MDAnalysis code that builds the backbone (N, CA, C; Angstrom):
import MDAnalysis as mda
import numpy as np

u = mda.Universe.empty(666, n_residues=222, atom_resindex=np.repeat(np.arange(222), 3), trajectory=True)
u.add_TopologyAttr("name", ["N", "CA", "C"] * 222)
u.add_TopologyAttr("resid", np.arange(1, 223))
u.add_TopologyAttr("resname", ["MET", "ALA", "THR", "LYS", "ALA", "THR", "VAL", "ASP", "ASN", "ALA", "PHE", "SER", "TYR", "TRP", "GLN", "THR", "LEU", "ILE", "ASP", "ASN", "PHE", "GLN", "ILE", "ALA", "PRO", "LEU", "GLN", "PHE", "TYR", "GLN", "ALA", "VAL", "GLU", "ALA", "HIS", "LEU", "ARG", "ASN", "ARG", "GLN", "VAL", "PRO", "GLU", "THR", "ARG", "ASN", "ALA", "ARG", "VAL", "ASP", "TYR", "GLN", "GLU", "GLY", "GLY", "LEU", "LEU", "SER", "ALA", "ASN", "ARG", "GLU", "TYR", "LEU", "HIS", "ILE", "THR", "ARG", "GLU", "LYS", "LEU", "ALA", "PHE", "ASP", "ILE", "CYS", "GLY", "ALA", "PRO", "PHE", "GLY", "THR", "SER", "PHE", "PHE", "VAL", "SER", "TRP", "TRP", "LEU", "SER", "GLU", "THR", "LYS", "PRO", "HIS", "LEU", "ALA", "GLY", "PRO", "LEU", "LYS", "ALA", "LEU", "ILE", "LEU", "LEU", "GLY", "MET", "ILE", "LEU", "ALA", "ALA", "VAL", "ALA", "ALA", "VAL", "ASP", "GLN", "ILE", "GLY", "TRP", "TRP", "ALA", "LEU", "LEU", "ALA", "ILE", "VAL", "LEU", "LEU", "VAL", "PRO", "GLY", "LEU", "LEU", "TYR", "VAL", "VAL", "HIS", "ASP", "MET", "THR", "ILE", "ASP", "GLY", "THR", "LEU", "ASN", "ASP", "ASP", "PHE", "ILE", "ARG", "VAL", "LEU", "PRO", "VAL", "ILE", "GLY", "PRO", "LEU", "TYR", "GLU", "TRP", "LEU", "PHE", "LYS", "PRO", "ASN", "THR", "TYR", "TYR", "ARG", "PHE", "ASP", "THR", "MET", "VAL", "MET", "PHE", "GLN", "THR", "ALA", "VAL", "HIS", "ARG", "ALA", "VAL", "CYS", "ASP", "VAL", "ILE", "ASP", "GLU", "LEU", "THR", "GLN", "ALA", "LYS", "GLY", "LEU", "ARG", "ALA", "LEU", "SER", "GLU", "ALA", "GLU", "ARG", "LYS", "PRO", "ILE", "LEU", "ARG", "ALA", "PHE", "TYR", "SER", "LYS", "ALA", "ALA"])
u.atoms.positions = np.array([
    [-27.962, -56.965, -82.590],
    [-28.805, -56.182, -82.815],
    [-29.995, -56.837, -83.417],
    [-31.185, -56.731, -83.017],
    [-32.438, -57.181, -83.395],
    [-32.918, -56.428, -84.866],
    [-33.510, -57.275, -85.734],
    [-33.917, -56.674, -86.990],
    [-35.500, -56.883, -86.995],
    [-36.233, -56.274, -87.749],
    [-37.570, -56.361, -88.109],
    [-38.059, -57.460, -89.047],
    [-38.775, -58.398, -88.920],
    [-39.369, -59.197, -89.858],
    [-40.810, -59.026, -90.288],
    [-41.453, -58.975, -91.259],
    [-42.582, -58.586, -91.560],
    [-43.159, -60.049, -92.530],
    [-44.375, -60.212, -92.458],
    [-44.966, -61.228, -93.108],
    [-44.999, -61.035, -94.374],
    [-44.694, -59.830, -95.070],
    [-44.773, -59.386, -96.577],
    [-43.772, -60.174, -97.174],
    [-42.632, -60.694, -96.617],
    [-41.433, -61.112, -97.445],
    [-41.735, -62.707, -97.384],
    [-42.741, -63.303, -96.736],
    [-42.819, -64.833, -96.713],
    [-43.777, -65.225, -97.833],
    [-43.588, -66.481, -98.202],
    [-44.525, -67.024, -99.243],
    [-44.907, -68.411, -98.563],
    [-44.494, -68.845, -97.723],
    [-44.951, -70.211, -97.112],
    [-45.013, -70.039, -95.580],
    [-46.096, -70.484, -94.815],
    [-46.221, -70.325, -93.451],
    [-46.864, -71.459, -92.659],
    [-46.467, -71.916, -91.546],
    [-47.015, -72.835, -90.674],
    [-47.043, -72.675, -89.374],
    [-48.150, -73.033, -88.527],
    [-48.160, -72.800, -87.097],
    [-48.862, -73.902, -86.309],
    [-48.527, -73.999, -85.043],
    [-49.457, -74.971, -84.263],
    [-49.396, -74.606, -82.974],
    [-50.317, -74.722, -82.019],
    [-50.318, -74.552, -80.477],
    [-50.430, -75.758, -79.949],
    [-49.491, -76.290, -78.886],
    [-49.655, -77.534, -78.198],
    [-50.077, -77.248, -76.894],
    [-51.209, -77.630, -76.600],
    [-51.896, -77.348, -75.444],
    [-51.155, -78.185, -74.283],
    [-51.231, -77.667, -72.926],
    [-50.700, -78.033, -71.809],
    [-49.429, -78.593, -72.048],
    [-48.491, -77.747, -72.615],
    [-47.045, -78.340, -72.727],
    [-45.989, -77.142, -72.773],
    [-45.011, -77.448, -72.155],
    [-44.084, -76.373, -72.137],
    [-42.469, -77.009, -72.277],
    [-41.688, -76.119, -72.999],
    [-40.287, -76.620, -73.047],
    [-39.496, -75.337, -73.372],
    [-38.254, -75.271, -72.985],
    [-37.397, -74.172, -73.402],
    [-37.219, -74.129, -74.769],
    [-37.534, -72.662, -75.288],
    [-37.055, -72.546, -76.768],
    [-35.907, -72.989, -77.379],
    [-34.741, -72.951, -76.379],
    [-33.677, -73.215, -77.026],
    [-33.487, -74.813, -76.927],
    [-33.989, -75.557, -76.085],
    [-34.145, -76.969, -76.253],
    [-34.903, -77.478, -77.476],
    [-35.936, -76.789, -77.776],
    [-36.493, -77.072, -79.069],
    [-35.847, -76.998, -80.321],
    [-35.044, -75.749, -80.482],
    [-34.366, -75.427, -81.510],
    [-33.252, -76.433, -81.738],
    [-32.608, -76.776, -80.639],
    [-31.574, -77.866, -80.629],
    [-32.021, -79.129, -80.934],
    [-33.297, -79.517, -80.871],
    [-33.790, -80.612, -81.298],
    [-34.136, -80.696, -82.807],
    [-34.542, -79.516, -83.265],
    [-34.856, -79.564, -84.542],
    [-33.484, -79.341, -85.574],
    [-32.432, -78.764, -84.953],
    [-31.216, -78.867, -85.559],
    [-30.697, -80.176, -85.624],
    [-30.723, -81.093, -84.613],
    [-30.397, -82.281, -84.465],
    [-31.080, -83.465, -85.770],
    [-32.465, -82.990, -85.766],
    [-32.882, -83.753, -86.779],
    [-32.446, -83.273, -88.256],
    [-32.320, -81.971, -88.585],
    [-31.769, -81.680, -89.740],
    [-30.301, -82.265, -89.854],
    [-29.587, -82.583, -88.845],
    [-28.304, -82.987, -89.197],
    [-28.377, -84.565, -89.638],
    [-29.562, -85.274, -88.982],
    [-29.624, -86.480, -89.256],
    [-30.039, -86.543, -90.737],
    [-30.926, -85.687, -91.163],
    [-31.220, -85.681, -92.694],
    [-30.328, -85.448, -93.643],
    [-29.075, -84.846, -93.197],
    [-27.987, -84.296, -93.837],
    [-28.648, -83.646, -95.041],
    [-29.534, -82.611, -94.958],
    [-29.798, -81.633, -96.154],
    [-28.589, -80.985, -96.453],
    [-28.361, -80.966, -97.787],
    [-27.140, -80.210, -98.233],
    [-27.245, -78.825, -98.258],
    [-25.987, -78.200, -98.176],
    [-25.803, -76.702, -98.426],
    [-26.872, -75.729, -97.490],
    [-26.963, -76.063, -96.327],
    [-27.683, -75.414, -95.391],
    [-26.918, -74.851, -94.210],
    [-27.279, -73.668, -93.649],
    [-26.648, -72.945, -92.617],
    [-27.686, -72.736, -91.576],
    [-27.235, -72.887, -90.271],
    [-28.105, -72.508, -89.120],
    [-27.634, -71.325, -88.382],
    [-28.515, -70.605, -87.958],
    [-28.169, -69.481, -86.993],
    [-29.299, -69.045, -86.094],
    [-28.948, -68.236, -85.077],
    [-29.903, -67.869, -84.150],
    [-30.111, -66.239, -84.500],
    [-31.340, -65.893, -84.696],
    [-31.517, -64.511, -84.866],
    [-32.517, -63.820, -83.956],
    [-32.411, -62.507, -83.787],
    [-33.400, -61.771, -82.937],
    [-34.247, -60.889, -83.749],
    [-35.448, -61.088, -83.658],
    [-36.608, -60.153, -84.415],
    [-37.261, -59.404, -83.291],
    [-37.512, -58.145, -83.637],
    [-38.586, -57.487, -82.919],
    [-39.854, -57.984, -82.848],
    [-40.541, -58.033, -81.843],
    [-41.987, -58.501, -81.647],
    [-43.023, -57.369, -82.385],
    [-42.332, -56.207, -82.390],
    [-43.440, -55.217, -82.596],
    [-42.661, -54.061, -83.444],
    [-42.985, -52.939, -82.938],
    [-42.235, -51.569, -83.363],
    [-41.096, -51.385, -82.688],
    [-40.740, -49.979, -82.741],
    [-39.527, -49.456, -82.044],
    [-39.627, -49.584, -80.703],
    [-38.582, -50.098, -80.116],
    [-38.408, -50.376, -78.560],
    [-39.263, -51.570, -77.981],
    [-39.799, -52.585, -78.956],
    [-40.465, -53.554, -78.547],
    [-39.580, -54.656, -78.050],
    [-40.003, -55.621, -77.354],
    [-39.110, -56.852, -77.036],
    [-38.602, -57.595, -78.092],
    [-37.732, -58.396, -78.004],
    [-37.118, -59.267, -79.236],
    [-37.534, -60.801, -78.979],
    [-37.213, -61.480, -79.914],
    [-37.838, -62.859, -80.169],
    [-36.862, -63.600, -80.980],
    [-36.157, -64.516, -80.012],
    [-35.203, -65.398, -80.908],
    [-35.751, -66.448, -81.647],
    [-35.388, -66.546, -82.894],
    [-35.753, -67.420, -83.835],
    [-34.616, -68.322, -84.481],
    [-34.980, -69.563, -84.877],
    [-33.910, -70.453, -85.483],
    [-34.006, -70.051, -87.000],
    [-33.089, -69.743, -87.432],
    [-32.849, -69.261, -88.852],
    [-32.052, -70.221, -89.667],
    [-32.559, -70.738, -90.733],
    [-32.000, -71.924, -91.442],
    [-32.009, -71.446, -92.961],
    [-30.808, -71.469, -93.700],
    [-31.055, -70.921, -94.943],
    [-30.338, -72.042, -95.834],
    [-30.733, -71.964, -97.396],
    [-30.250, -72.623, -98.438],
    [-30.251, -71.731, -99.549],
    [-29.313, -71.394, -100.131],
    [-29.460, -70.510, -101.381],
    [-30.339, -69.472, -100.994],
    [-31.401, -69.094, -101.905],
    [-32.084, -67.776, -101.543],
    [-33.157, -68.187, -100.645],
    [-33.273, -69.309, -100.100],
    [-34.539, -69.434, -99.103],
    [-34.075, -69.410, -97.632],
    [-34.992, -68.840, -96.833],
    [-34.544, -68.793, -95.537],
    [-35.911, -69.328, -94.510],
    [-35.540, -70.082, -93.749],
    [-36.756, -70.577, -92.644],
    [-36.504, -69.884, -91.402],
    [-37.357, -69.311, -90.834],
    [-37.489, -68.824, -89.540],
    [-38.376, -69.359, -88.601],
    [-37.672, -70.309, -87.862],
    [-38.737, -70.930, -86.770],
    [-38.757, -70.448, -85.575],
    [-39.910, -70.154, -84.924],
    [-40.218, -69.919, -83.598],
    [-40.756, -71.025, -82.718],
    [-40.144, -70.835, -81.471],
    [-40.842, -71.792, -80.410],
    [-40.983, -71.065, -79.240],
    [-42.180, -70.957, -78.671],
    [-42.428, -70.096, -77.502],
    [-43.441, -70.394, -76.369],
    [-43.509, -70.167, -75.316],
    [-44.433, -70.417, -74.406],
    [-45.711, -69.502, -74.728],
    [-46.924, -70.066, -74.676],
    [-48.072, -69.197, -74.885],
    [-49.204, -69.497, -73.837],
    [-49.086, -68.782, -72.730],
    [-49.988, -69.205, -71.630],
    [-49.483, -70.502, -71.175],
    [-50.354, -71.492, -71.125],
    [-50.135, -72.701, -70.541],
    [-49.716, -73.877, -71.770],
    [-49.406, -73.105, -72.864],
    [-49.343, -73.856, -73.998],
    [-47.908, -73.550, -74.776],
    [-47.380, -74.205, -75.785],
    [-46.409, -73.888, -76.278],
    [-46.587, -73.650, -77.897],
    [-46.089, -72.554, -78.342],
    [-46.427, -72.291, -79.751],
    [-45.384, -72.432, -80.709],
    [-45.697, -73.102, -82.108],
    [-44.586, -73.360, -82.897],
    [-44.992, -72.689, -84.183],
    [-44.110, -72.066, -84.912],
    [-44.518, -71.487, -86.242],
    [-42.997, -71.597, -87.034],
    [-43.236, -71.585, -88.383],
    [-42.227, -71.211, -89.303],
    [-42.651, -70.366, -90.332],
    [-41.781, -69.502, -90.921],
    [-41.908, -68.560, -91.966],
    [-40.763, -68.920, -93.038],
    [-41.300, -69.216, -94.359],
    [-40.276, -69.293, -95.278],
    [-40.176, -68.265, -96.262],
    [-39.156, -67.774, -96.567],
    [-39.064, -66.408, -97.434],
    [-37.905, -66.533, -98.318],
    [-37.891, -65.617, -99.057],
    [-36.705, -65.402, -100.093],
    [-35.791, -64.411, -99.479],
    [-34.814, -64.760, -99.338],
    [-33.521, -63.634, -98.807],
    [-33.332, -62.685, -99.957],
    [-33.556, -61.493, -99.665],
    [-33.288, -60.425, -100.655],
    [-32.291, -59.326, -100.211],
    [-31.091, -59.638, -100.434],
    [-29.953, -58.486, -100.029],
    [-30.140, -57.318, -100.611],
    [-30.211, -56.227, -99.929],
    [-30.386, -54.898, -100.345],
    [-29.192, -54.059, -100.401],
    [-29.143, -53.310, -101.442],
    [-28.335, -52.217, -101.533],
    [-28.802, -51.026, -101.786],
    [-28.770, -49.949, -101.039],
    [-29.365, -48.513, -101.362],
    [-29.176, -48.125, -102.658],
    [-30.139, -47.457, -103.297],
    [-30.012, -47.014, -104.776],
    [-28.738, -46.231, -105.031],
    [-28.649, -45.084, -104.160],
    [-27.521, -44.268, -104.281],
    [-26.102, -44.985, -104.323],
    [-26.212, -45.981, -103.329],
    [-24.787, -46.640, -103.122],
    [-24.739, -47.535, -104.407],
    [-25.776, -48.094, -104.968],
    [-25.785, -49.193, -106.053],
    [-25.094, -48.244, -107.325],
    [-25.667, -46.871, -107.508],
    [-25.240, -45.956, -108.599],
    [-23.862, -45.666, -108.588],
    [-23.356, -45.481, -107.181],
    [-22.019, -45.158, -107.059],
    [-20.948, -46.085, -107.473],
    [-21.512, -47.348, -107.021],
    [-20.536, -48.634, -107.250],
    [-20.443, -48.827, -108.866],
    [-21.701, -48.506, -109.539],
    [-21.837, -48.788, -111.133],
    [-20.956, -47.685, -111.727],
    [-21.091, -46.515, -110.929],
    [-20.127, -45.468, -111.819],
    [-18.820, -45.563, -111.538],
    [-18.259, -46.357, -110.302],
    [-16.851, -46.762, -109.982],
    [-16.502, -47.598, -110.902],
    [-17.330, -48.546, -111.478],
    [-16.938, -49.515, -112.383],
    [-16.674, -48.943, -113.667],
    [-17.527, -48.065, -113.933],
    [-17.480, -47.606, -115.399],
    [-16.102, -46.759, -115.615],
    [-15.816, -45.895, -114.480],
    [-14.700, -45.215, -114.274],
    [-13.321, -46.102, -114.392],
    [-13.472, -47.190, -113.625],
    [-12.259, -48.131, -113.757],
    [-11.967, -48.627, -114.867],
    [-12.990, -49.026, -115.690],
    [-12.894, -49.619, -116.922],
    [-12.223, -48.815, -117.886],
    [-12.822, -47.217, -117.973],
    [-12.078, -46.238, -118.622],
    [-10.776, -46.130, -118.335],
    [-10.607, -46.147, -117.109],
    [-8.966, -45.929, -116.772],
    [-8.214, -47.204, -117.166],
    [-8.763, -48.426, -117.148],
    [-7.966, -49.512, -117.366],
    [-7.737, -49.531, -119.007],
    [-8.705, -49.110, -119.903],
    [-8.495, -48.876, -121.134],
    [-7.268, -47.854, -121.555],
    [-7.501, -46.959, -120.530],
    [-6.472, -45.866, -121.066],
    [-5.008, -46.303, -120.667],
    [-4.883, -47.081, -119.703],
    [-3.460, -47.605, -119.142],
    [-2.913, -48.898, -119.662],
    [-3.895, -49.600, -119.883],
    [-3.552, -50.995, -120.514],
    [-4.108, -51.424, -121.895],
    [-4.925, -50.741, -122.358],
    [-5.521, -51.010, -123.633],
    [-6.678, -52.051, -123.683],
    [-7.376, -51.910, -124.995],
    [-8.711, -52.987, -125.087],
    [-8.163, -54.335, -124.697],
    [-7.303, -55.034, -125.130],
    [-6.931, -56.268, -125.446],
    [-6.729, -56.724, -123.980],
    [-5.814, -55.991, -122.945],
    [-5.745, -56.370, -121.667],
    [-7.164, -56.270, -120.829],
    [-7.928, -55.265, -121.292],
    [-9.147, -55.115, -120.309],
    [-10.037, -56.388, -120.971],
    [-9.968, -56.774, -122.146],
    [-10.988, -57.603, -122.497],
    [-10.477, -59.167, -121.546],
    [-9.143, -59.279, -121.468],
    [-8.605, -60.449, -120.690],
    [-9.107, -60.496, -119.260],
    [-9.330, -59.147, -118.770],
    [-9.592, -59.093, -117.498],
    [-11.206, -59.333, -117.368],
    [-11.863, -58.947, -118.350],
    [-13.339, -59.161, -118.569],
    [-13.669, -60.911, -118.516],
    [-12.931, -61.456, -119.262],
    [-12.913, -62.777, -119.393],
    [-12.451, -63.578, -118.175],
    [-11.836, -62.883, -117.319],
    [-11.512, -63.627, -115.925],
    [-12.532, -63.628, -115.144],
    [-13.600, -62.526, -115.220],
    [-14.794, -62.234, -114.338],
    [-15.646, -63.574, -114.049],
    [-16.046, -64.472, -115.236],
    [-16.849, -65.585, -114.975],
    [-16.066, -66.643, -114.121],
    [-14.706, -66.569, -114.095],
    [-13.837, -67.680, -113.516],
    [-13.830, -67.376, -111.940],
    [-13.733, -65.873, -111.666],
    [-13.850, -65.539, -110.374],
    [-15.385, -65.682, -109.789],
    [-16.412, -65.531, -110.523],
    [-17.441, -65.946, -110.115],
    [-17.822, -67.520, -109.692],
    [-17.109, -68.057, -110.600],
    [-17.273, -69.577, -110.478],
    [-16.675, -70.108, -108.980],
    [-15.573, -69.237, -108.598],
    [-14.763, -69.523, -107.504],
    [-15.903, -69.236, -106.230],
    [-16.501, -67.983, -106.431],
    [-17.411, -67.602, -105.354],
    [-18.555, -68.535, -105.178],
    [-18.936, -69.100, -106.345],
    [-20.156, -70.118, -106.385],
    [-19.814, -71.307, -105.649],
    [-18.511, -71.735, -106.027],
    [-18.081, -73.133, -105.416],
    [-17.686, -72.943, -103.905],
    [-17.183, -71.811, -103.466],
    [-17.231, -71.488, -102.050],
    [-18.535, -71.426, -101.450],
    [-19.587, -70.997, -101.975],
    [-20.930, -70.987, -101.414],
    [-21.423, -72.379, -101.359],
    [-21.218, -73.224, -102.239],
    [-21.564, -74.538, -102.161],
    [-21.083, -75.422, -100.838],
    [-19.626, -75.001, -100.855],
    [-19.010, -75.592, -99.532],
    [-19.329, -75.152, -98.408],
    [-20.262, -73.946, -98.441],
    [-20.549, -73.207, -96.991],
    [-19.262, -72.369, -96.435],
    [-18.421, -72.176, -97.352],
    [-17.245, -71.257, -96.541],
    [-17.618, -69.689, -97.160],
    [-18.655, -69.468, -97.962],
    [-18.770, -67.947, -98.198],
    [-20.305, -67.759, -98.597],
    [-20.669, -66.668, -98.144],
    [-22.124, -66.201, -98.559],
    [-22.167, -65.372, -99.671],
    [-22.848, -65.728, -100.655],
    [-22.857, -65.030, -101.962],
    [-23.761, -63.791, -102.170],
    [-24.312, -63.197, -101.112],
    [-25.309, -62.133, -100.809],
    [-24.463, -61.024, -101.471],
    [-23.472, -60.722, -100.936],
    [-22.584, -59.524, -101.383],
    [-22.377, -59.391, -103.058],
    [-22.272, -60.636, -103.569],
    [-22.285, -60.701, -105.129],
    [-23.627, -60.437, -105.785],
    [-24.704, -60.824, -105.070],
    [-25.939, -60.734, -105.816],
    [-26.314, -59.335, -105.835],
    [-25.975, -58.614, -104.950],
    [-26.511, -57.206, -104.909],
    [-25.723, -56.109, -105.859],
    [-24.695, -56.595, -106.389],
    [-23.873, -55.807, -107.089],
    [-24.528, -55.361, -108.569],
    [-24.545, -54.097, -108.932],
    [-25.014, -53.956, -110.488],
    [-24.305, -54.724, -111.476],
    [-24.611, -55.209, -112.579],
    [-23.990, -55.819, -113.499],
    [-23.777, -57.291, -113.292],
    [-22.772, -57.431, -112.326],
    [-21.948, -58.227, -111.640],
    [-22.971, -59.358, -111.021],
    [-23.951, -58.915, -110.126],
    [-25.071, -59.815, -109.662],
    [-26.027, -60.492, -110.790],
    [-26.664, -59.719, -111.620],
    [-27.246, -60.607, -112.573],
    [-26.458, -61.571, -113.382],
    [-25.162, -61.181, -113.509],
    [-24.464, -61.953, -114.454],
    [-24.264, -63.416, -113.717],
    [-23.900, -63.105, -112.261],
    [-23.603, -64.261, -111.435],
    [-24.762, -65.137, -111.442],
    [-26.142, -64.630, -111.200],
    [-27.109, -65.510, -111.185],
    [-27.744, -66.120, -112.746],
    [-27.380, -65.392, -113.791],
    [-27.446, -66.155, -114.963],
    [-26.537, -67.172, -115.163],
    [-25.303, -67.255, -114.894],
    [-24.489, -68.278, -114.839],
    [-24.635, -69.324, -114.060],
    [-24.999, -69.169, -112.841],
    [-24.719, -70.115, -111.853],
    [-26.063, -70.493, -110.959],
    [-27.086, -69.751, -111.196],
    [-28.462, -69.807, -110.382],
    [-29.526, -69.872, -111.507],
    [-29.512, -70.679, -112.478],
    [-30.655, -70.268, -113.505],
    [-31.893, -71.202, -112.789],
    [-33.127, -70.885, -113.466],
    [-34.259, -71.607, -112.747],
    [-34.626, -72.712, -113.393],
    [-33.784, -73.857, -113.264],
    [-33.852, -75.265, -113.740],
    [-34.970, -76.204, -113.096],
    [-35.450, -77.216, -113.546],
    [-36.134, -77.955, -113.039],
    [-35.526, -78.776, -111.525],
    [-34.257, -78.731, -111.652],
    [-33.538, -79.626, -110.656],
    [-33.578, -78.434, -109.349],
    [-33.203, -77.123, -109.971],
    [-33.038, -76.157, -108.636],
    [-34.525, -75.858, -108.029],
    [-35.550, -75.960, -108.919],
    [-36.840, -75.647, -108.140],
    [-37.299, -76.862, -107.242],
    [-36.870, -78.223, -107.771],
    [-37.277, -79.377, -107.201],
    [-36.369, -79.365, -105.713],
    [-35.290, -78.910, -105.866],
    [-34.320, -78.882, -104.480],
    [-34.768, -78.034, -103.445],
    [-35.488, -76.761, -103.919],
    [-35.988, -75.820, -103.353],
    [-37.215, -76.366, -102.486],
    [-38.059, -77.048, -103.173],
    [-39.258, -77.561, -102.666],
    [-38.879, -78.612, -101.743],
    [-37.871, -79.417, -101.923],
    [-37.240, -80.530, -100.877],
    [-36.826, -79.923, -99.725],
    [-36.291, -78.867, -99.927],
    [-35.605, -78.028, -98.714],
    [-36.905, -77.714, -97.700],
    [-37.939, -77.150, -98.405],
    [-38.882, -76.956, -97.517],
    [-39.699, -78.114, -96.894],
    [-39.686, -79.217, -97.677],
    [-40.304, -80.427, -97.045],
    [-39.422, -80.904, -95.920],
    [-38.118, -80.935, -96.146],
    [-37.254, -81.535, -95.095],
    [-37.320, -80.766, -93.893],
    [-37.356, -79.316, -93.909],
    [-37.369, -78.569, -92.623],
    [-38.654, -78.884, -91.860],
    [-39.652, -78.783, -92.665],
    [-40.946, -78.801, -92.224],
    [-41.168, -80.209, -91.491],
    [-40.619, -81.494, -92.082],
    [-40.903, -82.581, -91.454],
    [-39.985, -82.705, -90.198],
    [-39.031, -82.244, -90.376],
    [-37.945, -82.058, -89.115],
    [-38.687, -81.380, -87.866],
    [-39.421, -80.540, -88.041],
    [-40.063, -79.626, -87.199],
    [-41.247, -80.541, -86.567],
    [-42.098, -81.141, -87.550],
    [-43.151, -82.056, -86.921],
    [-42.466, -83.279, -86.192],
    [-41.515, -83.773, -86.773],
    [-40.775, -85.121, -85.975],
    [-40.596, -84.760, -84.833],
    [-40.047, -83.547, -84.333],
    [-39.556, -83.132, -83.179],
    [-40.830, -82.866, -82.224],
    [-42.179, -82.264, -82.714],
    [-43.160, -82.118, -82.113],
    [-43.863, -83.177, -81.810],
    [-43.880, -84.606, -82.656],
    [-44.306, -85.662, -82.428],
    [-43.468, -86.528, -81.186],
    [-42.276, -86.295, -81.217],
    [-41.619, -86.939, -80.093],
    [-41.780, -86.345, -78.840],
    [-41.902, -84.906, -78.814],
    [-42.128, -84.423, -77.512],
    [-43.549, -84.815, -76.873],
    [-44.599, -84.600, -78.022],
    [-46.093, -84.808, -77.560],
    [-46.236, -86.313, -77.036],
    [-45.601, -87.275, -77.888],
    [-45.553, -88.630, -77.440],
    [-45.131, -89.095, -76.012],
    [-43.848, -88.130, -75.792],
    [-43.334, -88.537, -74.417],
    [-44.150, -87.994, -73.439],
    [-45.063, -87.004, -73.615],
    [-45.916, -86.444, -72.536],
    [-47.317, -87.167, -72.886],
    [-47.531, -87.991, -73.518],
    [-48.861, -88.639, -73.823],
    [-49.802, -87.709, -74.333],
    [-49.423, -86.686, -75.099],
    [-50.355, -85.609, -75.527],
    [-50.633, -86.056, -77.161],
    [-51.803, -85.579, -77.405],
    [-52.356, -85.652, -78.687],
    [-51.462, -85.318, -79.777],
    [-51.502, -86.283, -80.803],
    [-50.591, -85.885, -81.901],
    [-51.148, -84.884, -82.841],
    [-50.282, -84.361, -83.951],
    [-50.830, -83.464, -84.950],
    [-51.645, -84.347, -85.938],
    [-52.824, -83.732, -86.152],
    [-53.602, -84.270, -87.276],
    [-52.969, -83.971, -88.614],
    [-53.371, -84.541, -89.783],
    [-52.922, -84.422, -90.919],
    [-53.156, -83.129, -91.553],
    [-54.405, -82.331, -90.975],
    [-54.558, -80.930, -91.215],
    [-53.794, -79.977, -90.834],
    [-53.276, -80.279, -89.630],
    [-52.564, -79.562, -88.707],
    [-51.140, -79.458, -89.315],
    [-50.753, -80.442, -90.118],
    [-49.407, -80.727, -90.562],
    [-49.220, -80.027, -91.804],
    [-50.238, -79.418, -92.425],
    [-50.199, -78.744, -93.984],
    [-49.947, -77.246, -93.839],
    [-48.666, -76.988, -94.419],
    [-48.595, -75.630, -94.514],
    [-49.367, -74.947, -95.433],
    [-49.170, -73.370, -95.268],
    [-49.981, -72.418, -96.215],
    [-48.935, -72.026, -97.155],
    [-49.029, -72.346, -98.426],
    [-47.997, -72.160, -99.243],
    [-48.060, -70.572, -99.718],
    [-49.057, -69.749, -99.932],
    [-49.048, -68.306, -100.166],
    [-48.154, -68.102, -101.544],
    [-48.887, -68.815, -102.468],
    [-48.179, -68.737, -103.812],
    [-46.717, -68.932, -103.952],
    [-46.353, -70.085, -103.239],
    [-45.062, -70.521, -103.384],
    [-44.557, -70.766, -104.665],
    [-45.337, -71.483, -105.588],
    [-44.968, -71.807, -107.176],
    [-44.737, -70.523, -107.820],
    [-45.204, -69.394, -107.369],
    [-45.175, -68.406, -108.492],
    [-44.029, -67.326, -107.838],
    [-43.623, -67.738, -106.666],
    [-42.541, -66.670, -105.932],
    [-41.201, -67.196, -105.878],
    [-41.255, -68.790, -105.577],
    [-39.966, -69.321, -105.423],
    [-38.992, -69.285, -106.351],
    [-39.195, -68.970, -107.828],
    [-38.303, -69.010, -108.661],
    [-37.727, -67.452, -108.739],
])
């Protein structure tokens, strides 16, 4: 089922129009994925997603969706008249849990804790609480391996903030790798365009055309 993506969630953007050039979007996406595999960018996941072009009942457009930790690239390649249009949007994934549901989960956690104290006592409950960081570490480790998506943990009240405080602190290294992820994907897209235009004898992208619009990246990436 198609979802709606809006520019409000993006903090970095880039686009170009290749005149007098046509290619199947699927072929373009496969070429980008091949370049990313060659670069061996760690901890990334690729998928194809359908986004609505407009409002209700509008047509859908397939994007190449590339994620790493909280960041997500949505890459679009599509015919536009006699030309081929390429763009990407970089945003932070923000899993959402409805307020009432979040309140119910929190209430359930409180009631479960009260029941546990009543049944097994404070010391046993403390032992369970001490096990929570260990369980969160297992989740984090599986996320790094790519076998699990930690979005379901990040939305939980109390547990989510604890998880991010323990395993997702805003360190220099983490910020550097976020920037390198953006650079690696952007260069992969540009490299594919260079190969395609060179094969057709078309004009290469200028340096100005290669520069993305950051849209306050450094203030929002953390």
